[in-house]
Residue, then its C-alpha position, 0 to 999 in steps of 0.5 A: m339457678g335460683p334466686a341469689t343466696d344470703a351467703e350466710n345462711g344459705k336462704a334466697s334473699s328477697p327481692l324485696v331486700a334488693l329493691l329497698a336496699g337499692g332505692v335506699a342507696g340511691g336516694v342517699e347517694a343523690a342527697c349527698t352529691y347534690p350539693f356539687e351537682f348544683a355547683k358544677t351547674r352554677v359554674q357552667l351557667y353563671g361562670h360563678e365569678g370566676v370561682r372554678n372549685p366546686f368546694a368554694v362555689v358550695a361555700r359560697v352559696a351556703r354563706q350568701e344564700g343559705l344551706g337551703a339554696l344547695y338542695k333546690g330541685c334535690s328532690t326530683m333527683i333523689f326520687g328518680s334515684i330511688g326508683k333507678d338504682a332500686v331497679r338496677f340492685l334488683m336486677f344485678d341480684r337475679i342476673r348474678a343468681l343466674f350464674e352462680d355455681p350451685s355447688s360452691 
């Protein structure tokens, strides 16, 4: 029961690879979904003039306040997601290795 292996060549995968993959995935995910988190928060806090469709809220904010307004506060969420998802990927990889069948 060792570390997870690369399926193509049978070599053990590096923990650094899992950390980097998880960090990149978490950062990209946070950056892509943040405008809709922003829209949800706007609707919850302000009602956004009766518009509840997140696509309409995003379009309206981008048109009236600019694209940068959709990413206010996003850096904090991105940095948090990078760390959280990096550790999650690493731990998943390590725990999966504990349950691998060495004969297959």
